[in-house]
C-alpha positions in Angstrom: -114.0 13.8 -103.5 -115.9 10.5 -103.6 -114.8 7.5 -101.5 -113.9 4.6 -103.8 -115.5 2.1 -101.4 -118.9 3.9 -101.5 -121.2 2.1 -104.0 -122.2 4.1 -107.1 -125.8 4.9 -108.0 -125.8 2.2 -110.6 -124.6 -0.5 -108.2 -127.2 0.7 -105.6 -130.0 0.5 -108.2 -128.9 -3.0 -109.3 -128.9 -4.4 -105.8 -132.2 -2.7 -105.0 -133.8 -4.3 -108.0 -132.4 -7.7 -107.2 -133.7 -7.5 -103.6 -137.2 -6.5 -104.9 -137.2 -9.1 -107.7 -136.1 -12.0 -105.4 -139.3 -12.1 -103.3 -141.5 -11.6 -106.3 -139.8 -14.6 -108.0 -140.0 -16.8 -105.0 -143.6 -15.9 -104.4 -144.5 -16.7 -108.0 -142.9 -20.1 -107.9 -144.5 -20.8 -104.6 -147.9 -20.0 -106.0 -147.5 -22.1 -109.1 -146.4 -25.1 -107.0 -149.3 -24.7 -104.6 -151.9 -25.0 -107.4 -150.6 -28.5 -108.4 -152.3 -30.0 -105.3 -155.7 -28.9 -106.4 -158.3 -31.7 -106.2 -162.0 -32.1 -106.9 -164.1 -30.8 -104.1 -167.3 -32.9 -104.8 -165.9 -36.0 -106.5 -168.9 -35.9 -108.8 -169.8 -35.2 -112.4 -169.0 -31.6 -113.2 -172.6 -31.0 -114.4 -173.9 -31.3 -110.8 -171.0 -29.4 -109.2 -171.7 -25.9 -108.0 -168.3 -24.5 -108.7 -167.7 -26.0 -112.2 -167.9 -22.6 -113.8 -164.9 -21.3 -111.9 -162.9 -24.6 -111.4 -159.5 -24.9 -113.0 -159.2 -28.7 -113.0 -159.0 -30.4 -116.5 -162.3 -32.1 -116.1 -164.1 -28.8 -115.5 -162.3 -27.1 -118.4 -163.4 -29.9 -120.7 -166.9 -29.7 -119.4 -167.1 -26.0 -120.1 -165.7 -26.5 -123.6 -168.4 -29.1 -124.3 -171.1 -26.7 -123.0 -169.8 -23.9 -125.2 -169.9 -26.1 -128.3 -173.4 -27.3 -127.5 -174.6 -23.7 -127.0 -173.1 -22.7 -130.3 -175.1 -25.4 -132.2 -178.4 -24.2 -130.8 -179.1 -27.0 -128.4 
């Protein structure tokens, strides 16, 4: 007969999922907060920056939008 103090399979799976989900959640939050400290590497106009195509800062995103619009008009 089963010992009543022994956890059931369902309880075991719940706690296993919780212990796996916890580090994933903490890591995701940590990564999101780390990105907020991003700053411009060159402090120049995006047109002259070498990493403007991969940069995630708002200025670079705006620059890429303008370039796409200009390319669409045939300029």
